[in-house]
KOLPAMI-768542 format. One record per residue (C-alpha): x, y, z; residue in one letter. Coordinates in steps of 0.02 Angstrom, whole numbers, padded with zeros to 5 digits, always signed. Layout:
! residues N
XYZA
...
END
This chain:
! residues 187
-00444-00787+00245X
-00360-00934+00163X
-00410-01116+00179X
-00341-01205+00331X
-00204-01331+00303X
-00196-01493+00399X
-00132-01462+00574X
-00182-01278+00578X
-00289-01216+00720X
-00441-01104+00722X
-00482-01027+00889X
-00607-00898+00947X
-00539-00752+01046X
-00601-00838+01206X
-00512-00999+01160X
-00354-00905+01113X
-00350-00830+01289X
-00314-01005+01357X
-00146-01006+01265X
-00068-00865+01366X
+00070-00967+01447X
-00018-00994+01613X
-00040-01180+01576X
+00134-01253+01540X
+00055-01400+01448X
-00012-01282+01312X
+00086-01183+01183X
+00095-00994+01197X
+00001-00911+01056X
-00025-00731+01006X
-00125-00666+00860X
-00098-00522+00743X
-00243-00462+00638X
-00326-00633+00646X
-00172-00740+00614X
-00113-00849+00759X
+00072-00873+00792X
+00160-00994+00909X
+00287-00903+01017X
+00314-01047+01140X
+00500-01048+01100X
+00514-00885+01201X
+00423-00920+01366X
+00529-00794+01462X
+00471-00660+01341X
+00289-00708+01309X
+00250-00817+01461X
+00194-00757+01633X
+00312-00624+01698X
+00387-00597+01525X
+00411-00424+01455X
+00285-00456+01315X
+00165-00570+01409X
+00025-00444+01379X
+00022-00502+01196X
+00002-00687+01241X
-00168-00766+01218X
-00245-00622+01122X
-00250-00527+00959X
-00177-00358+01003X
-00150-00296+00826X
-00194-00118+00875X
-00061-00113+01011X
+00071-00179+00891X
+00045-00021+00788X
+00007+00111+00919X
+00128+00051+01053X
-00008+00077+01184X
-00004-00096+01259X
-00120-00072+01408X
-00265+00014+01321X
-00248-00050+01143X
-00230-00239+01167X
-00374-00272+01046X
-00390-00330+00865X
-00493-00178+00812X
-00389-00073+00692X
-00522+00056+00650X
-00449+00230+00658X
-00268+00176+00682X
-00222+00253+00514X
-00249+00423+00598X
-00082+00402+00686X
+00003+00417+00516X
-00097+00568+00454X
-00004+00731+00483X
-00073+00868+00593X
-00046+01052+00562X
+00096+01121+00668X
-00023+01223+00777X
-00125+01064+00815X
+00023+00960+00875X
-00006+00880+01044X
+00107+00935+01185X
+00142+01114+01130X
+00162+01245+01265X
+00042+01393+01253X
+00184+01501+01187X
+00232+01373+01053X
+00050+01354+01003X
+00030+01543+00986X
+00186+01552+00876X
+00119+01413+00766X
-00052+01496+00758X
+00030+01656+00698X
+00119+01560+00559X
-00046+01474+00515X
-00135+01641+00496X
-00004+01690+00367X
-00025+01532+00262X
-00130+01539+00105X
-00289+01442+00142X
-00320+01288+00036X
-00478+01274-00068X
-00606+01140-00027X
-00542+01040-00176X
-00361+01056-00119X
-00408+01003+00058X
-00505+00854-00011X
-00358+00800-00121X
-00232+00822+00021X
-00341+00719+00138X
-00362+00581+00008X
-00173+00573-00023X
-00132+00574+00163X
-00262+00440+00199X
-00195+00330+00059X
-00017+00351+00125X
-00074+00319+00305X
-00160+00157+00257X
-00003+00099+00165X
+00101+00136+00321X
-00022+00040+00429X
-00014-00111+00314X
+00176-00101+00310X
+00182-00091+00500X
+00074-00246+00517X
+00173-00338+00384X
+00334-00303+00479X
+00261-00391+00631X
+00191-00533+00524X
+00366-00558+00452X
+00439-00570+00626X
+00311-00696+00687X
+00315-00801+00528X
+00501-00822+00556X
+00554-00717+00406X
+00672-00614+00516X
+00760-00763+00593X
+00651-00782+00747X
+00596-00962+00780X
+00410-00919+00781X
+00282-00989+00661X
+00105-00965+00600X
-00014-01097+00665X
-00187-01040+00613X
-00322-00909+00622X
-00440-00827+00744X
-00621-00874+00708X
-00739-00726+00723X
-00919-00701+00673X
-00957-00583+00529X
-00974-00403+00588X
-00878-00435+00750X
-00786-00270+00739X
-00948-00171+00732X
-00994-00239+00903X
-00839-00164+00981X
-00838+00017+01040X
-00744+00132+00923X
-00583+00199+00998X
-00488+00358+00972X
-00300+00360+00963X
-00212+00330+01126X
-00108+00473+01196X
+00058+00401+01138X
-00003+00375+00959X
-00082+00548+00955X
+00079+00630+01016X
+00180+00533+00887X
+00080+00594+00737X
+00187+00677+00603X
+00179+00865+00581X
+00125+00931+00412X
+00263+01030+00325X
+00232+01198+00244X
+00354+01292+00133X
END
């Protein structure tokens, strides 16, 4: 975290919750991965009744990536990279029993990978997934910093105690993120 500049705010998650648009005398803030942005210029979007009000007054970094706004409105990003790691075709969520059986038949015909090949593939896929996660977050940071022409701006940081994330329950991927995982391609 960088040093605060004069005029920047530091808020705890509890304090940030007070900037959700319910009090018209306060700005509307949202946070993304610990960085607080002022979105007051768009009260019909981020204020009460707005289509993105669920982001106001909190750090919902996980939801920005997964798209699961109700269940993932938290700052904890652990495990989100899984949404970018491919699944084998026979493991794809939402297959009918017939489709799954067809994919299982194809899988039985594939040459199995060695432990070393599996380890290398996993390492490459994890590295790629983490890059995609960072790129996804950066796209949102660009929007809220005003880099994409929106009149939003960074105003500060969320203050959290060391180890805060370890006190939160670990989450699996939400249904939407799980269903959206890419499918591994085989030749």
